[in-house]
Backbone and ligand atoms as CSV (ligand in chain L), in Angstrom:
chain,resi,resn,atom,element,x,y,z
A,1,MET,N,N,0.812,-1.292,0.027
A,1,MET,CA,C,-0.063,-0.198,0.076
A,1,MET,C,C,0.976,1.289,-0.018
A,2,ILE,N,N,0.507,2.247,-0.854
A,2,ILE,CA,C,1.187,3.448,-0.944
A,2,ILE,C,C,0.860,4.265,0.236
A,3,GLY,N,N,1.894,5.088,0.872
A,3,GLY,CA,C,1.602,5.898,1.771
A,3,GLY,C,C,1.108,7.378,1.316
A,4,LYS,N,N,0.446,8.030,2.195
A,4,LYS,CA,C,-0.224,9.271,1.807
A,4,LYS,C,C,0.687,10.357,1.170
A,5,LYS,N,N,1.873,10.469,1.698
A,5,LYS,CA,C,2.867,11.498,1.460
A,5,LYS,C,C,3.395,11.298,-0.033
A,6,ILE,N,N,3.617,9.929,-0.166
A,6,ILE,CA,C,4.170,9.422,-1.527
A,6,ILE,C,C,3.070,9.769,-2.529
A,7,GLN,N,N,1.816,9.263,-2.122
A,7,GLN,CA,C,0.776,9.223,-3.094
A,7,GLN,C,C,0.384,10.751,-3.483
A,8,ASP,N,N,0.481,11.672,-2.653
A,8,ASP,CA,C,0.250,13.176,-2.818
A,8,ASP,C,C,1.396,13.607,-3.837
A,9,ALA,N,N,2.377,13.163,-3.447
A,9,ALA,CA,C,3.776,13.739,-4.159
A,9,ALA,C,C,3.621,13.208,-5.608
A,10,PHE,N,N,3.308,11.955,-5.752
A,10,PHE,CA,C,3.328,11.300,-7.075
A,10,PHE,C,C,2.115,11.908,-7.922
A,11,ASN,N,N,0.947,12.184,-7.330
A,11,ASN,CA,C,-0.030,12.853,-8.088
A,11,ASN,C,C,0.449,14.212,-8.527
A,12,LYS,N,N,1.032,14.911,-7.661
A,12,LYS,CA,C,1.530,16.149,-8.139
A,12,LYS,C,C,2.606,16.015,-9.304
A,13,GLN,N,N,3.285,14.956,-9.323
A,13,GLN,CA,C,4.128,14.649,-10.501
A,13,GLN,C,C,3.378,14.381,-11.577
A,14,ILE,N,N,2.362,13.614,-11.542
A,14,ILE,CA,C,1.589,13.522,-12.813
A,14,ILE,C,C,1.113,14.702,-13.287
A,15,ASN,N,N,0.723,15.659,-12.601
A,15,ASN,CA,C,0.348,16.967,-13.084
A,15,ASN,C,C,1.755,17.539,-13.802
A,16,GLU,N,N,2.840,17.494,-13.058
A,16,GLU,CA,C,3.961,18.204,-13.803
A,16,GLU,C,C,4.309,17.595,-15.151
A,17,GLU,N,N,4.090,16.302,-15.267
A,17,GLU,CA,C,4.371,15.522,-16.519
A,17,GLU,C,C,3.385,16.185,-17.644
A,18,LEU,N,N,2.064,16.059,-17.052
A,18,LEU,CA,C,1.184,16.498,-18.152
A,18,LEU,C,C,1.176,18.100,-18.427
A,19,ALA,N,N,1.712,18.752,-17.546
A,19,ALA,CA,C,1.994,20.268,-17.796
A,19,ALA,C,C,3.029,20.153,-18.855
A,20,SER,N,N,4.201,19.331,-18.700
A,20,SER,CA,C,5.220,19.276,-19.659
A,20,SER,C,C,4.711,19.075,-21.104
A,21,ALA,N,N,3.679,18.185,-21.152
A,21,ALA,CA,C,3.110,17.651,-22.390
A,21,ALA,C,C,2.423,18.956,-22.915
A,22,TYR,N,N,1.658,19.606,-22.088
A,22,TYR,CA,C,0.837,20.812,-22.567
A,22,TYR,C,C,1.798,21.889,-23.184
A,23,LEU,N,N,2.934,22.019,-22.319
A,23,LEU,CA,C,4.041,23.139,-22.769
A,23,LEU,C,C,4.698,22.732,-24.112
A,24,TYR,N,N,4.951,21.475,-24.275
A,24,TYR,CA,C,5.577,21.043,-25.609
A,24,TYR,C,C,4.654,21.171,-26.809
A,25,LEU,N,N,3.341,20.955,-26.391
A,25,LEU,CA,C,2.304,21.051,-27.447
A,25,LEU,C,C,2.219,22.397,-27.827
A,26,SER,N,N,2.262,23.387,-27.115
A,26,SER,CA,C,2.157,24.803,-27.361
A,26,SER,C,C,3.457,25.159,-28.296
A,27,MET,N,N,4.540,24.576,-27.997
A,27,MET,CA,C,5.810,24.688,-28.668
A,27,MET,C,C,5.638,24.147,-30.199
A,28,GLU,N,N,4.991,22.991,-30.210
A,28,GLU,CA,C,4.736,22.422,-31.485
A,28,GLU,C,C,3.936,23.159,-32.418
A,29,ALA,N,N,2.879,23.813,-31.599
A,29,ALA,CA,C,1.823,24.716,-32.516
A,29,ALA,C,C,2.625,25.930,-33.160
A,30,TYR,N,N,3.679,26.506,-32.274
A,30,TYR,CA,C,4.329,27.465,-32.949
A,30,TYR,C,C,5.160,27.084,-34.081
A,31,PHE,N,N,5.817,25.905,-33.972
A,31,PHE,CA,C,6.534,25.550,-35.069
A,31,PHE,C,C,5.820,25.184,-36.456
A,32,HIS,N,N,4.716,24.659,-36.155
A,32,HIS,CA,C,3.733,24.525,-37.261
A,32,HIS,C,C,3.415,25.989,-38.049
A,33,SER,N,N,3.173,26.885,-37.137
A,33,SER,CA,C,2.764,28.220,-37.659
A,33,SER,C,C,3.875,28.814,-38.422
A,34,GLU,N,N,5.240,28.402,-38.056
A,34,GLU,CA,C,6.411,28.944,-38.636
A,34,GLU,C,C,6.963,28.013,-39.916
A,35,GLY,N,N,6.349,26.936,-40.121
A,35,GLY,CA,C,6.521,26.149,-41.179
A,35,GLY,C,C,7.905,25.194,-40.897
A,36,LEU,N,N,8.016,25.078,-39.550
A,36,LEU,CA,C,9.300,24.355,-39.198
A,36,LEU,C,C,8.765,23.023,-38.731
A,37,GLU,N,N,8.552,22.152,-39.702
A,37,GLU,CA,C,7.858,20.892,-39.354
A,37,GLU,C,C,8.795,19.891,-38.891
A,38,GLY,N,N,10.093,19.887,-38.877
A,38,GLY,CA,C,11.062,19.060,-38.124
A,38,GLY,C,C,11.041,19.219,-36.712
A,39,MET,N,N,11.028,20.603,-36.286
A,39,MET,CA,C,10.860,20.902,-35.007
A,39,MET,C,C,9.595,20.596,-34.335
A,40,ALA,N,N,8.459,20.835,-35.206
A,40,ALA,CA,C,7.214,20.409,-34.742
A,40,ALA,C,C,7.136,18.925,-34.341
A,41,HIS,N,N,7.756,18.155,-35.394
A,41,HIS,CA,C,7.796,16.685,-35.088
A,41,HIS,C,C,8.515,16.215,-33.854
A,42,TRP,N,N,9.683,17.030,-33.622
A,42,TRP,CA,C,10.375,16.721,-32.557
A,42,TRP,C,C,9.562,17.067,-31.133
A,43,MET,N,N,8.913,18.110,-31.325
A,43,MET,CA,C,7.936,18.437,-30.079
A,43,MET,C,C,6.924,17.421,-29.942
A,44,ARG,N,N,6.298,16.934,-31.114
A,44,ARG,CA,C,5.148,16.061,-30.778
A,44,ARG,C,C,5.823,14.642,-30.209
A,45,LEU,N,N,7.063,14.203,-30.562
A,45,LEU,CA,C,7.460,13.129,-29.861
A,45,LEU,C,C,7.781,13.491,-28.320
A,46,GLN,N,N,8.201,14.604,-28.183
A,46,GLN,CA,C,8.492,15.048,-26.621
A,46,GLN,C,C,7.191,15.065,-25.939
A,47,THR,N,N,6.048,15.726,-26.438
A,47,THR,CA,C,4.741,15.598,-25.742
A,47,THR,C,C,4.309,14.017,-25.503
A,48,GLN,N,N,4.426,13.182,-26.527
A,48,GLN,CA,C,4.095,11.807,-26.340
A,48,GLN,C,C,5.012,11.154,-25.202
A,49,GLU,N,N,6.242,11.489,-25.180
A,49,GLU,CA,C,7.131,11.046,-24.079
A,49,GLU,C,C,6.469,11.458,-22.626
A,50,GLU,N,N,6.157,12.772,-22.644
A,50,GLU,CA,C,5.625,13.387,-21.435
A,50,GLU,C,C,4.504,12.634,-20.917
A,51,ILE,N,N,3.529,12.477,-21.656
A,51,ILE,CA,C,2.298,11.717,-21.383
A,51,ILE,C,C,2.572,10.330,-20.999
A,52,ALA,N,N,3.601,9.582,-21.575
A,52,ALA,CA,C,4.232,8.308,-21.170
A,52,ALA,C,C,4.703,8.382,-19.711
A,53,HIS,N,N,5.355,9.493,-19.418
A,53,HIS,CA,C,5.891,9.611,-18.108
A,53,HIS,C,C,4.652,9.758,-17.166
A,54,ALA,N,N,3.751,10.636,-17.410
A,54,ALA,CA,C,2.634,10.720,-16.370
A,54,ALA,C,C,2.001,9.522,-16.172
A,55,MET,N,N,1.884,8.532,-17.360
A,55,MET,CA,C,1.184,7.334,-17.058
A,55,MET,C,C,2.037,6.313,-16.232
A,56,LYS,N,N,3.288,6.462,-16.312
A,56,LYS,CA,C,4.123,5.614,-15.315
A,56,LYS,C,C,3.629,5.838,-13.942
A,57,PHE,N,N,3.601,7.166,-13.606
A,57,PHE,CA,C,3.198,7.540,-12.212
A,57,PHE,C,C,1.778,7.082,-11.953
A,58,PHE,N,N,0.916,7.304,-12.854
A,58,PHE,CA,C,-0.597,6.898,-12.740
A,58,PHE,C,C,-0.662,5.429,-12.452
A,59,ASN,N,N,0.078,4.536,-13.419
A,59,ASN,CA,C,-0.056,3.194,-13.216
A,59,ASN,C,C,0.553,2.630,-11.690
A,60,PHE,N,N,1.702,3.343,-11.452
A,60,PHE,CA,C,2.407,3.063,-10.125
A,60,PHE,C,C,1.616,3.247,-8.876
A,61,ILE,N,N,0.884,4.478,-8.896
A,61,ILE,CA,C,-0.096,4.758,-7.738
A,61,ILE,C,C,-1.163,3.555,-7.776
A,62,HIS,N,N,-1.729,3.141,-8.893
A,62,HIS,CA,C,-2.729,2.108,-8.888
A,62,HIS,C,C,-2.013,0.724,-8.568
A,63,GLU,N,N,-1.125,0.496,-8.989
A,63,GLU,CA,C,-0.536,-0.853,-8.666
A,63,GLU,C,C,-0.273,-0.910,-7.033
A,64,ARG,N,N,-0.123,0.142,-6.442
A,64,ARG,CA,C,0.351,0.280,-4.908
A,64,ARG,C,C,-1.162,0.423,-4.167
A,65,GLY,N,N,-2.176,0.264,-4.778
A,65,GLY,CA,C,-3.423,0.392,-4.128
A,65,GLY,C,C,-3.677,1.869,-3.647
A,66,GLY,N,N,-3.229,2.827,-4.479
A,66,GLY,CA,C,-3.383,4.232,-4.101
A,66,GLY,C,C,-4.709,4.770,-5.031
A,67,THR,N,N,-4.735,5.979,-4.802
A,67,THR,CA,C,-5.951,6.853,-5.525
A,67,THR,C,C,-5.228,7.997,-6.429
A,68,VAL,N,N,-5.508,7.922,-7.806
A,68,VAL,CA,C,-4.944,9.046,-8.447
A,68,VAL,C,C,-5.956,10.273,-8.517
A,69,LYS,N,N,-5.385,11.296,-8.160
A,69,LYS,CA,C,-6.387,12.579,-8.185
A,69,LYS,C,C,-5.626,13.477,-9.214
A,70,LEU,N,N,-6.379,13.743,-10.185
A,70,LEU,CA,C,-5.835,14.628,-11.266
A,70,LEU,C,C,-6.240,16.069,-10.909
A,71,GLN,N,N,-5.277,17.067,-11.308
A,71,GLN,CA,C,-5.333,18.314,-10.936
A,71,GLN,C,C,-5.289,19.315,-12.171
A,72,THR,N,N,-5.641,20.474,-11.932
A,72,THR,CA,C,-5.738,21.558,-13.058
A,72,THR,C,C,-4.246,21.801,-13.590
A,73,ILE,N,N,-4.284,21.752,-14.878
A,73,ILE,CA,C,-2.928,21.968,-15.566
A,73,ILE,C,C,-2.780,23.568,-15.754
A,74,SER,N,N,-1.633,24.038,-15.337
A,74,SER,CA,C,-1.246,25.498,-15.336
A,74,SER,C,C,-1.269,25.892,-16.752
A,75,ALA,N,N,-1.923,27.020,-17.170
A,75,ALA,CA,C,-2.020,27.695,-18.457
A,75,ALA,C,C,-0.766,28.665,-18.474
A,76,ASP,N,N,-0.172,28.815,-17.332
A,76,ASP,CA,C,1.018,29.924,-17.244
A,76,ASP,C,C,2.195,29.286,-18.293
A,77,LEU,N,N,2.110,28.054,-18.501
A,77,LEU,CA,C,3.211,27.526,-19.256
A,77,LEU,C,C,2.990,27.852,-20.726
A,78,HIS,N,N,1.748,28.110,-21.209
A,78,HIS,CA,C,1.592,28.204,-22.606
A,78,HIS,C,C,1.790,29.648,-22.936
A,79,LYS,N,N,3.036,29.975,-23.504
A,79,LYS,CA,C,3.396,31.325,-23.858
A,79,LYS,C,C,3.175,31.759,-25.206
A,80,ASN,N,N,3.418,32.999,-25.635
A,80,ASN,CA,C,3.426,33.360,-26.968
A,80,ASN,C,C,4.826,33.233,-27.579
A,81,TRP,N,N,5.198,32.158,-28.036
A,81,TRP,CA,C,6.801,31.877,-28.358
A,81,TRP,C,C,7.283,32.711,-29.565
A,82,LYS,N,N,8.517,33.076,-29.515
A,82,LYS,CA,C,8.905,33.954,-30.493
A,82,LYS,C,C,10.022,33.547,-31.307
A,83,SER,N,N,10.792,32.510,-30.975
A,83,SER,CA,C,11.906,32.075,-31.678
A,83,SER,C,C,12.171,30.530,-31.412
A,84,PRO,N,N,12.752,29.838,-32.357
A,84,PRO,CA,C,13.275,28.454,-31.916
A,84,PRO,C,C,14.147,28.410,-30.679
A,85,LEU,N,N,15.134,29.480,-30.688
A,85,LEU,CA,C,16.047,29.371,-29.702
A,85,LEU,C,C,15.447,29.815,-28.345
A,86,GLU,N,N,14.398,30.678,-28.336
A,86,GLU,CA,C,13.732,30.875,-27.030
A,86,GLU,C,C,13.037,29.641,-26.507
A,87,ILE,N,N,12.273,29.046,-27.455
A,87,ILE,CA,C,11.553,27.769,-27.121
A,87,ILE,C,C,12.616,26.648,-26.483
A,88,PHE,N,N,13.553,26.437,-27.209
A,88,PHE,CA,C,14.658,25.378,-26.712
A,88,PHE,C,C,15.342,25.647,-25.434
A,89,GLN,N,N,15.634,27.131,-25.238
A,89,GLN,CA,C,16.230,27.507,-23.897
A,89,GLN,C,C,15.002,27.195,-22.889
A,90,ALA,N,N,13.786,27.510,-23.270
A,90,ALA,CA,C,12.655,27.192,-22.140
A,90,ALA,C,C,12.606,25.775,-21.958
A,91,SER,N,N,12.726,24.960,-22.999
A,91,SER,CA,C,12.822,23.531,-22.734
A,91,SER,C,C,13.766,23.085,-21.831
A,92,TYR,N,N,14.943,23.581,-22.125
A,92,TYR,CA,C,15.954,23.159,-21.301
A,92,TYR,C,C,15.900,23.568,-19.811
A,93,GLN,N,N,15.430,24.738,-19.628
A,93,GLN,CA,C,15.099,25.135,-18.167
A,93,GLN,C,C,14.041,24.507,-17.600
A,94,HIS,N,N,12.873,24.020,-18.347
A,94,HIS,CA,C,11.868,23.221,-17.969
A,94,HIS,C,C,12.371,21.774,-17.520
A,95,GLU,N,N,13.198,21.279,-18.271
A,95,GLU,CA,C,13.668,20.014,-17.858
A,95,GLU,C,C,14.634,19.898,-16.628
A,96,GLN,N,N,15.306,21.127,-16.518
A,96,GLN,CA,C,16.143,21.147,-15.216
A,96,GLN,C,C,15.001,21.324,-13.991
A,97,HIS,N,N,14.016,21.982,-14.196
A,97,HIS,CA,C,12.886,21.975,-13.143
A,97,HIS,C,C,12.322,20.733,-12.838
A,98,ILE,N,N,12.037,19.826,-13.952
A,98,ILE,CA,C,11.695,18.585,-13.789
A,98,ILE,C,C,12.647,17.616,-13.110
A,99,THR,N,N,14.049,17.837,-13.349
A,99,THR,CA,C,14.953,17.068,-12.660
A,99,THR,C,C,15.007,17.327,-11.158
A,100,ALA,N,N,14.766,18.644,-10.717
A,100,ALA,CA,C,14.610,19.137,-9.278
A,100,ALA,C,C,13.387,18.259,-8.635
A,101,CYS,N,N,12.275,18.252,-9.484
A,101,CYS,CA,C,11.159,17.591,-8.930
A,101,CYS,C,C,11.256,16.103,-8.679
A,102,ILE,N,N,12.089,15.503,-9.720
A,102,ILE,CA,C,12.371,14.048,-9.548
A,102,ILE,C,C,13.297,13.835,-8.234
A,103,ASN,N,N,14.368,14.808,-8.039
A,103,ASN,CA,C,15.267,14.462,-7.114
A,103,ASN,C,C,14.538,14.702,-5.685
A,104,ASP,N,N,13.499,15.525,-5.620
A,104,ASP,CA,C,12.785,15.722,-4.331
A,104,ASP,C,C,12.079,14.495,-4.031
A,105,LEU,N,N,11.527,13.981,-5.224
A,105,LEU,CA,C,10.683,12.753,-5.003
A,105,LEU,C,C,11.630,11.486,-4.494
A,106,VAL,N,N,12.919,11.466,-5.021
A,106,VAL,CA,C,13.846,10.533,-4.422
A,106,VAL,C,C,13.929,10.681,-2.925
A,107,LYS,N,N,14.359,11.897,-2.683
A,107,LYS,CA,C,14.624,12.088,-1.262
A,107,LYS,C,C,13.483,11.870,-0.402
A,108,LEU,N,N,12.174,12.299,-0.852
A,108,LEU,CA,C,11.000,11.825,-0.074
A,108,LEU,C,C,10.867,10.274,0.094
A,109,SER,N,N,11.023,9.630,-1.061
A,109,SER,CA,C,11.018,8.119,-0.900
A,109,SER,C,C,11.974,7.455,0.115
A,110,LYS,N,N,13.086,8.059,0.129
A,110,LYS,CA,C,14.181,7.571,1.069
A,110,LYS,C,C,13.674,8.017,2.726
A,111,GLU,N,N,13.138,9.208,2.792
A,111,GLU,CA,C,12.738,9.561,4.071
A,111,GLU,C,C,11.457,8.725,4.559
A,112,GLU,N,N,10.709,8.401,3.747
A,112,GLU,CA,C,9.533,7.616,3.950
A,112,GLU,C,C,9.838,5.978,3.929
A,113,GLU,N,N,10.998,5.627,3.757
A,113,GLU,CA,C,11.435,4.445,3.468
A,113,GLU,C,C,10.742,3.348,2.556
A,114,ASP,N,N,10.235,4.257,1.422
A,114,ASP,CA,C,9.370,3.351,0.506
A,114,ASP,C,C,10.324,3.007,-0.660
A,115,TYR,N,N,10.752,1.881,-0.481
A,115,TYR,CA,C,11.898,1.345,-1.486
A,115,TYR,C,C,11.175,0.992,-2.812
A,116,PRO,N,N,9.956,0.409,-2.882
A,116,PRO,CA,C,9.513,0.412,-4.309
A,116,PRO,C,C,9.424,1.558,-5.011
A,117,ALA,N,N,9.230,2.881,-4.271
A,117,ALA,CA,C,9.043,4.048,-4.853
A,117,ALA,C,C,10.589,4.471,-5.268
A,118,SER,N,N,11.395,4.324,-4.586
A,118,SER,CA,C,12.960,4.595,-4.801
A,118,SER,C,C,13.334,3.925,-6.000
A,119,VAL,N,N,13.168,2.634,-6.048
A,119,VAL,CA,C,13.476,1.917,-7.229
A,119,VAL,C,C,12.813,2.395,-8.628
A,120,PHE,N,N,11.439,2.579,-8.450
A,120,PHE,CA,C,10.506,3.062,-9.581
A,120,PHE,C,C,11.262,4.366,-10.012
A,121,LEU,N,N,11.672,5.253,-9.166
A,121,LEU,CA,C,12.283,6.545,-9.527
A,121,LEU,C,C,13.460,6.678,-10.151
A,122,GLN,N,N,14.254,5.548,-10.098
A,122,GLN,CA,C,15.642,5.327,-10.614
A,122,GLN,C,C,15.408,5.634,-12.103
A,123,TRP,N,N,14.504,5.090,-12.710
A,123,TRP,CA,C,14.174,5.250,-14.253
A,123,TRP,C,C,14.240,6.678,-14.567
A,124,PHE,N,N,13.564,7.422,-13.743
A,124,PHE,CA,C,13.358,8.935,-14.064
A,124,PHE,C,C,14.481,9.619,-13.724
A,125,VAL,N,N,15.510,9.290,-12.875
A,125,VAL,CA,C,16.732,9.967,-12.573
A,125,VAL,C,C,17.525,9.793,-13.944
A,126,THR,N,N,17.669,8.557,-14.482
A,126,THR,CA,C,18.459,8.411,-15.717
A,126,THR,C,C,17.717,9.176,-16.891
A,127,GLU,N,N,16.340,9.156,-16.877
A,127,GLU,CA,C,15.619,9.865,-18.036
A,127,GLU,C,C,15.998,11.291,-18.042
A,128,GLN,N,N,16.123,11.828,-16.879
A,128,GLN,CA,C,16.212,13.241,-16.832
A,128,GLN,C,C,17.718,13.723,-17.315
A,129,VAL,N,N,18.635,12.791,-17.154
A,129,VAL,CA,C,20.031,13.041,-17.636
A,129,VAL,C,C,19.906,13.177,-19.191
A,130,GLU,N,N,19.124,12.280,-19.763
A,130,GLU,CA,C,18.852,12.393,-21.217
A,130,GLU,C,C,18.057,13.606,-21.604
A,131,GLU,N,N,17.035,13.930,-20.930
A,131,GLU,CA,C,16.195,15.021,-21.300
A,131,GLU,C,C,16.920,16.359,-21.206
A,132,GLU,N,N,17.798,16.638,-20.264
A,132,GLU,CA,C,18.631,17.614,-20.150
A,132,GLU,C,C,19.531,17.991,-21.349
A,133,ALA,N,N,20.268,16.590,-21.583
A,133,ALA,CA,C,21.423,16.573,-22.624
A,133,ALA,C,C,20.646,16.971,-24.018
A,134,ASN,N,N,19.374,16.348,-24.214
A,134,ASN,CA,C,18.738,16.407,-25.588
A,134,ASN,C,C,18.368,17.991,-25.788
A,135,THR,N,N,17.918,18.586,-24.856
A,135,THR,CA,C,17.340,19.997,-25.097
A,135,THR,C,C,18.466,20.860,-24.993
A,136,SER,N,N,19.596,20.580,-24.273
A,136,SER,CA,C,20.746,21.541,-24.208
A,136,SER,C,C,21.468,21.481,-25.493
A,137,GLN,N,N,21.516,20.332,-26.128
A,137,GLN,CA,C,22.118,20.128,-27.524
A,137,GLN,C,C,21.564,20.934,-28.662
A,138,VAL,N,N,20.276,20.939,-28.487
A,138,VAL,CA,C,19.594,21.702,-29.541
A,138,VAL,C,C,19.764,23.218,-29.248
A,139,VAL,N,N,19.716,23.715,-28.073
A,139,VAL,CA,C,20.223,25.045,-27.752
A,139,VAL,C,C,21.509,25.446,-28.239
A,140,GLN,N,N,22.474,24.618,-28.089
A,140,GLN,CA,C,23.742,24.763,-28.509
A,140,GLN,C,C,23.827,24.983,-30.168
A,141,MET,N,N,23.187,23.979,-30.693
A,141,MET,CA,C,22.907,24.135,-32.169
A,141,MET,C,C,22.313,25.351,-32.648
A,142,LEU,N,N,21.445,25.916,-32.092
A,142,LEU,CA,C,20.628,27.077,-32.358
A,142,LEU,C,C,21.459,28.327,-32.215
A,143,GLU,N,N,22.267,28.270,-31.042
A,143,GLU,CA,C,23.161,29.228,-30.801
A,143,GLU,C,C,24.162,29.517,-31.726
A,144,ARG,N,N,24.630,28.341,-32.240
A,144,ARG,CA,C,25.690,28.231,-33.400
A,144,ARG,C,C,25.265,28.899,-34.703
A,145,VAL,N,N,24.005,28.564,-34.976
A,145,VAL,CA,C,23.414,29.014,-36.338
A,145,VAL,C,C,22.994,30.611,-36.377
A,146,GLY,N,N,22.737,31.055,-35.149
A,146,GLY,CA,C,22.160,32.375,-34.967
A,146,GLY,C,C,20.806,32.613,-35.763
A,147,ASP,N,N,21.059,33.814,-36.480
A,147,ASP,CA,C,19.780,34.108,-37.382
A,147,ASP,C,C,19.782,33.619,-38.791
A,148,SER,N,N,20.844,32.685,-39.119
A,148,SER,CA,C,20.953,32.275,-40.568
A,148,SER,C,C,19.733,31.382,-40.741
A,149,GLY,N,N,19.113,31.758,-41.788
A,149,GLY,CA,C,17.870,30.908,-42.424
A,149,GLY,C,C,18.397,29.607,-42.724
A,150,ASN,N,N,19.574,29.493,-43.527
A,150,ASN,CA,C,20.047,28.171,-43.828
A,150,ASN,C,C,20.354,27.227,-42.507
A,151,GLY,N,N,20.796,27.922,-41.630
A,151,GLY,CA,C,21.201,27.279,-40.427
A,151,GLY,C,C,19.939,26.624,-39.738
A,152,ILE,N,N,18.916,27.520,-39.572
A,152,ILE,CA,C,17.756,27.160,-38.961
A,152,ILE,C,C,17.069,26.003,-39.767
A,153,TYR,N,N,17.141,26.068,-41.056
A,153,TYR,CA,C,16.583,24.952,-41.907
A,153,TYR,C,C,17.445,23.617,-41.725
A,154,MET,N,N,18.758,23.784,-41.523
A,154,MET,CA,C,19.568,22.434,-41.222
A,154,MET,C,C,19.104,21.918,-39.867
A,155,VAL,N,N,18.933,22.828,-38.779
A,155,VAL,CA,C,18.426,22.248,-37.579
A,155,VAL,C,C,17.093,21.710,-37.631
A,156,ASP,N,N,16.154,22.374,-38.361
A,156,ASP,CA,C,14.869,21.782,-38.589
A,156,ASP,C,C,14.995,20.420,-39.131
A,157,GLN,N,N,15.692,20.277,-40.284
A,157,GLN,CA,C,15.920,18.831,-40.878
A,157,GLN,C,C,16.577,17.891,-39.937
A,158,ALA,N,N,17.494,18.224,-39.060
A,158,ALA,CA,C,18.017,17.401,-38.295
A,158,ALA,C,C,17.005,16.814,-37.143
A,159,LEU,N,N,16.231,17.830,-36.699
A,159,LEU,CA,C,15.260,17.399,-35.605
A,159,LEU,C,C,14.060,16.614,-36.132
A,160,GLY,N,N,13.818,16.882,-37.341
A,160,GLY,CA,C,12.786,15.899,-38.109
A,160,GLY,C,C,13.182,14.464,-38.341
A,161,ARG,N,N,14.500,14.233,-37.996
A,161,ARG,CA,C,14.822,12.783,-38.137
A,161,ARG,C,C,14.730,12.086,-36.717
A,162,ARG,N,N,14.293,12.957,-35.819
A,162,ARG,CA,C,14.273,12.265,-34.442
A,162,ARG,C,C,13.362,11.019,-34.456
A,163,GLY,N,N,13.729,9.826,-33.971
A,163,GLY,CA,C,12.883,8.627,-33.826
A,163,GLY,C,C,12.143,8.594,-32.726
A,164,ALA,N,N,11.248,7.771,-32.574
A,164,ALA,CA,C,10.298,7.601,-31.301
A,164,ALA,C,C,11.183,7.383,-30.005
L,1,OFO,FE1,FE,10.751,15.900,-19.944
L,1,OFO,O1,O,10.643,14.497,-18.770
L,1,OFO,FE2,FE,9.110,14.141,-18.086
L,1,OFO,O2,O,8.599,15.916,-17.652
């Protein structure tokens, strides 16, 4: 049986993951409006990953006999985006925020001596290393090309090759 503190914290994390999906969806919409279909594709896969992350927490709560409580997703994350660089910088910052959330959950699971939760969270610890690396690499690429239309086109093509 899952303890109340872990259940509440995991429910909050479901919201964080779905808010991440919502954030990336707003970014995908911007890329479509700019005709950057490779970046839009990259964001679509990112959104799908975030929903999968939320579902891992959702399933874990149920498997441990707990109750899932869905909460309102913040619309503050949905901005009027202005450029690919601004978007990927925001993505990188957002992933750093998610890493901090996961680290707090790991700490709580240890304080609560909830070993199944600690083991479950290890996947997310590893995943966050990848999430930060992926977004910061795109930031570097975009910084390198600056305002060059050809450069943005090349980055768009590269991101369009992202596999699931
Ligand atoms: Fe982007 O890793 Fe989940 O939120």
